[in-house]
C-alpha positions in Angstrom: 185.9 -6.5 87.4 184.0 -4.4 85.5 180.2 -4.4 84.7 179.8 -4.8 81.0 176.8 -6.1 80.1 173.1 -7.0 82.2 170.9 -9.2 80.0 167.4 -9.8 81.9 164.5 -12.4 80.8 161.2 -13.2 81.5 159.8 -16.5 82.7 156.8 -18.7 83.1 156.2 -21.8 84.7 153.9 -24.3 86.4 153.9 -26.7 89.2 152.8 -29.7 90.9 151.0 -29.7 94.0 151.7 -32.4 96.2 148.0 -34.8 96.7 146.3 -32.5 93.8 145.8 -34.1 90.7 147.4 -32.0 87.5 149.7 -29.3 87.1 148.8 -25.6 88.5 149.5 -22.6 86.2 152.4 -20.5 88.1 154.2 -21.2 91.0 152.4 -19.9 94.1 149.0 -17.4 94.1 147.1 -16.7 91.1 148.9 -13.7 89.9 152.5 -16.0 90.3 153.0 -16.6 86.8 155.8 -15.1 86.0 159.1 -14.3 87.2 162.5 -12.3 86.0 166.2 -13.5 85.6 169.2 -11.4 85.5 172.4 -12.1 84.1 175.5 -9.6 84.8 179.0 -10.0 82.8 182.1 -8.7 83.4 184.5 -7.6 81.1 187.0 -10.6 82.8 183.7 -13.0 81.5 182.5 -14.0 84.8 179.0 -14.2 85.2 176.3 -13.8 88.1 173.0 -14.7 88.4 170.1 -12.5 90.1 166.2 -13.0 90.0 163.1 -11.3 91.7 159.4 -12.1 91.2 156.2 -11.6 89.4 155.4 -7.8 89.8 155.4 -5.7 87.2 158.0 -8.7 85.6 158.1 -7.0 82.1 158.6 -3.3 83.5 161.5 -4.7 85.7 163.2 -6.5 82.1 163.0 -3.1 80.4 164.4 -1.7 83.4 167.6 -3.5 83.8 168.4 -3.5 80.4 167.3 0.6 79.6 167.8 2.4 82.8 170.3 0.3 85.1 172.8 -1.3 82.6 173.1 2.6 81.3 173.6 3.9 84.8 175.9 1.3 86.1 178.2 0.0 83.0 181.9 0.1 83.5 181.6 0.7 87.4 183.8 -1.8 89.3 181.8 -4.8 90.6 183.2 -4.9 94.2 181.8 -0.7 94.2 178.3 -2.1 95.7 177.9 1.2 98.1 179.0 3.3 95.2 176.7 1.3 92.8 174.0 1.7 95.3 174.4 5.3 95.6 174.8 6.0 91.7 171.5 4.0 91.3 169.5 6.3 93.9 170.8 9.4 92.8 170.2 8.8 89.3 166.9 6.3 88.9 165.5 6.9 92.6 166.0 9.8 94.2 162.8 9.9 96.1 162.7 6.6 97.8 160.3 4.8 95.9 160.3 1.1 95.7 158.4 -1.5 92.9 159.9 -2.1 90.0 163.4 0.1 90.6 163.9 -1.7 94.1 163.1 -5.1 92.8 165.8 -4.1 89.3 168.5 -3.1 91.9 167.6 -6.7 93.4 168.5 -8.6 90.5 171.8 -6.5 89.7 172.7 -6.5 93.0 172.7 -10.4 93.7 174.4 -10.9 90.5 177.1 -8.9 91.5 177.2 -10.8 95.2 177.5 -14.0 93.2 180.0 -12.6 90.9 182.5 -11.3 94.0 182.3 -14.6 95.6 183.0 -16.5 92.5 185.9 -14.4 92.0 187.1 -15.0 95.6 186.0 -18.3 95.9 183.4 -17.9 99.0 180.1 -18.3 99.1 177.6 -15.2 99.5 176.5 -16.6 103.1 180.3 -16.6 104.1 180.9 -12.9 102.6 177.9 -11.7 104.3 179.3 -13.1 107.4 179.6 -16.8 107.9 177.1 -17.0 111.2 176.4 -20.7 110.3 176.7 -23.5 107.8 173.0 -24.2 107.4 169.9 -22.9 108.2 166.1 -24.1 109.2 163.6 -24.5 106.8 159.7 -24.3 107.2 157.3 -25.7 104.1 154.6 -23.3 102.6 151.8 -26.0 101.1 148.7 -24.8 102.7 147.4 -23.7 99.5 143.5 -23.0 99.5 143.4 -25.8 96.5 143.0 -28.1 98.9 140.0 -29.2 101.1 140.2 -29.7 104.6 141.0 -33.8 104.6 143.7 -32.8 102.4 145.3 -29.7 104.6 145.7 -32.0 106.9 147.0 -34.8 104.7 149.7 -32.4 103.4 150.8 -31.2 106.6 151.7 -35.3 108.0 153.6 -35.5 104.6 155.3 -32.5 104.9 156.6 -33.9 108.4 157.3 -37.2 107.5 159.7 -35.7 105.0 161.5 -33.9 107.9 160.0 -30.7 108.1 159.4 -29.3 111.6 157.6 -26.0 110.9 154.7 -25.4 108.2 153.3 -22.0 107.1 149.9 -21.8 105.6 148.0 -19.6 103.9 144.7 -17.3 104.8 142.5 -14.5 104.2 141.8 -16.0 101.0 138.9 -18.7 101.8 135.3 -18.0 100.9 134.1 -18.3 104.3 136.5 -15.8 105.4 138.4 -15.4 109.1 136.1 -18.1 110.3 137.1 -20.4 107.8 140.6 -19.9 108.7 140.0 -21.1 112.3 139.0 -24.5 111.1 141.6 -24.8 108.6 144.9 -23.7 110.9 143.1 -25.7 114.0 142.6 -29.0 111.1 146.5 -28.6 110.7 147.3 -28.1 114.4 145.2 -31.5 115.3 147.0 -32.8 112.3 150.3 -32.4 113.7 150.5 -31.8 117.1 152.1 -29.3 119.7 155.3 -30.4 118.5 155.6 -28.8 115.2 156.0 -24.9 114.5 153.0 -23.5 112.9 153.2 -20.3 110.4 150.2 -18.7 108.8 150.3 -15.7 106.2 147.7 -13.3 104.9 149.8 -11.6 102.4 148.3 -7.9 103.4 144.3 -8.9 102.9 143.2 -8.6 106.2 141.6 -5.6 107.8 142.1 -5.0 111.4 139.0 -6.2 112.4 139.2 -9.3 110.7 142.9 -10.0 111.8 141.8 -9.3 115.4 139.0 -12.1 115.0 141.4 -14.6 113.6 144.2 -13.9 116.3 141.4 -14.4 118.9 140.1 -18.0 117.9 143.2 -19.4 117.3 145.8 -17.8 120.3 145.8 -21.2 121.7 147.0 -23.3 118.5 150.4 -22.2 119.3 151.2 -19.8 116.3 155.1 -18.9 115.6 153.9 -16.3 113.5 151.4 -14.7 111.4 153.0 -13.1 108.5 151.4 -9.7 106.5 148.5 -9.9 108.5 147.2 -6.4 107.4 146.0 -4.7 104.3 148.5 -2.1 103.0 151.6 -3.5 106.1 150.0 -0.1 107.7 152.6 -0.1 110.3 150.2 1.7 113.2 147.5 -0.8 112.5 150.2 -3.7 112.9 151.1 -2.1 116.2 147.8 -1.9 117.0 147.2 -5.5 116.1 150.6 -6.8 117.9 149.5 -5.4 121.6 145.8 -7.1 121.2 147.4 -10.8 120.6 150.1 -12.8 121.8 150.6 -14.2 118.5 154.4 -13.1 117.3 153.7 -10.9 113.8 156.0 -11.0 111.3 156.3 -8.8 107.7 158.7 -6.9 105.4 159.1 -9.1 102.5 157.7 -7.0 99.9 159.3 -4.0 101.1 161.5 -2.2 98.9 164.6 -0.6 101.4 165.4 -0.1 104.6 163.2 3.2 105.3 160.1 0.8 105.3 161.7 -1.6 107.8 162.5 1.0 110.3 159.0 2.6 110.1 158.1 -1.0 111.3 160.4 -0.5 113.8 159.8 2.8 115.4 155.9 1.8 115.3 157.1 -1.4 117.4 154.4 -2.9 114.6 156.6 -6.5 114.5 158.4 -9.2 116.1 160.0 -10.5 113.6 161.6 -8.8 110.0 161.5 -10.5 107.1 163.5 -9.3 104.3 163.7 -10.5 101.3 166.7 -9.9 99.1 165.1 -10.5 95.7 162.4 -7.6 96.5 164.7 -5.1 98.7 167.2 -4.4 96.8 169.1 -7.4 96.7 172.0 -8.7 100.0 173.7 -5.3 100.2 170.4 -3.6 101.3 169.0 -7.0 103.3 172.2 -6.5 105.4 171.5 -3.4 106.7 168.0 -4.1 107.5 169.8 -7.2 109.4 171.8 -4.7 111.4 168.7 -2.8 112.0 167.4 -5.5 113.2 170.4 -6.3 115.6 170.3 -3.1 117.1 166.7 -4.2 118.5 167.1 -8.0 119.6 165.0 -8.6 116.7 165.6 -11.6 114.4 165.2 -11.5 110.5 163.4 -14.6 108.7 161.9 -15.7 105.0 158.8 -14.8 103.9 158.2 -14.1 100.3 160.0 -17.3 99.2 162.9 -17.6 96.5 165.2 -19.7 99.3 168.1 -20.7 97.1 168.5 -16.9 97.6 167.3 -15.8 100.9 169.2 -19.0 102.6 172.7 -17.2 102.2 171.2 -14.3 103.8 169.9 -16.0 107.0 173.1 -18.5 107.2 175.7 -15.2 107.0 174.1 -12.5 109.6 174.0 -13.7 113.3 170.4 -13.1 113.7 169.1 -15.0 110.4 166.6 -17.4 111.8 164.6 -19.8 109.3 164.0 -20.1 105.1 161.1 -20.6 103.5 160.7 -23.7 101.6 157.8 -22.4 99.1 157.1 -25.4 97.1 156.7 -23.4 93.5 159.6 -20.9 94.1 161.6 -24.1 95.1 160.3 -25.9 91.9 161.3 -23.0 89.9 164.9 -23.2 91.5 165.6 -26.9 90.9 164.3 -26.6 87.5 166.8 -23.3 86.5 169.2 -24.9 88.5 171.1 -28.4 87.9 172.7 -28.4 91.7 169.9 -26.6 93.7 170.7 -28.2 97.3 167.8 -29.8 98.9 166.8 -29.8 102.9 167.5 -32.8 105.1 165.9 -33.4 108.6 164.4 -29.3 108.1 167.2 -27.8 107.5 169.3 -26.3 104.4 173.7 -26.3 104.2 175.0 -23.6 102.4 176.5 -25.5 99.3 180.7 -25.2 99.6 180.9 -23.5 96.2 181.5 -19.6 95.6 178.4 -17.1 95.0 175.2 -18.5 95.1 176.7 -22.3 94.3 174.2 -22.4 91.6 174.7 -23.6 88.0 172.1 -22.7 85.4 171.0 -25.0 82.9 170.5 -23.9 79.5 168.4 -25.7 78.4 165.6 -25.4 81.3 166.6 -21.2 80.9 165.4 -21.3 77.1 162.4 -23.3 78.1 160.8 -21.5 80.1 161.7 -18.2 78.6 158.3 -16.0 77.7 158.5 -13.4 75.3 158.5 -9.7 76.2 155.5 -9.4 73.5 
């Protein structure tokens, strides 16, 4: 199975947020307006799919078609380590992240999809098949909700079967004090038996994060995700020592060496490799093994659940997948057979590879010109 071609395309999207009128441009935060879709074709005509998010998305498209393809064309799809070695040596000898890591993620996801299709096995099964289904948490606490709607939305998702919720913090005009009020409103709305996570998306400085942790330690927070600017491993370790709230991060890190830094500094309780950013399943599996050595779970942050569910189902220390409403809407539009959670769990499709069928009409309708 030889790599014959790589086709990358840019896509735009808008979503509806429950309880809010009208559609919101993009699929998450204000800057999340585009994503990259990748198709890798073999000499036998098997096509695998890959995807990554909005960061420098046009550059990722160019990187895939103009740099990655010439680097890996003619290689056997199954030689995953050899392919990664070639990309690292030829395109990224200094272990940078960003555009190259996202392009490699697209490529690698598609390669695993091809191998699964050829072998008749799901990616989760090929990764180890630790479980057939994984729990989901829903990311719902968008800043567009006022306090009343926030509580209503939380109860709506619980009524839909979710037992774990995540809300965004560090974006409210009232600062960390407003976050305290919003977190407590969610906890009051859903009671003590629902897992509640919060996510600052790198936006707090260490002092603000400590203030927030101090005021919500009695709220039973399951984890505080990406609390600090730059994902500073030293500062995360200091914050972890000062709070009882477990810390999680790593979803946007581009390779295993950054994850090793978190482990060595004892910065985190939970590692969050995301296959659409870290270099795909090949790199994420190494990160999962790193976490296993230190008895750490891995969980999904950064969304794209239809891709990351395979990692969490395949690895023995896989935990919970993020049912990010915006990225779920993308998946349900692009694919005709996207699985849906039931009673807070998502079952891995009994289909080869990713187990996803591309809707060609939706693919064309969401495509955006690079100009």
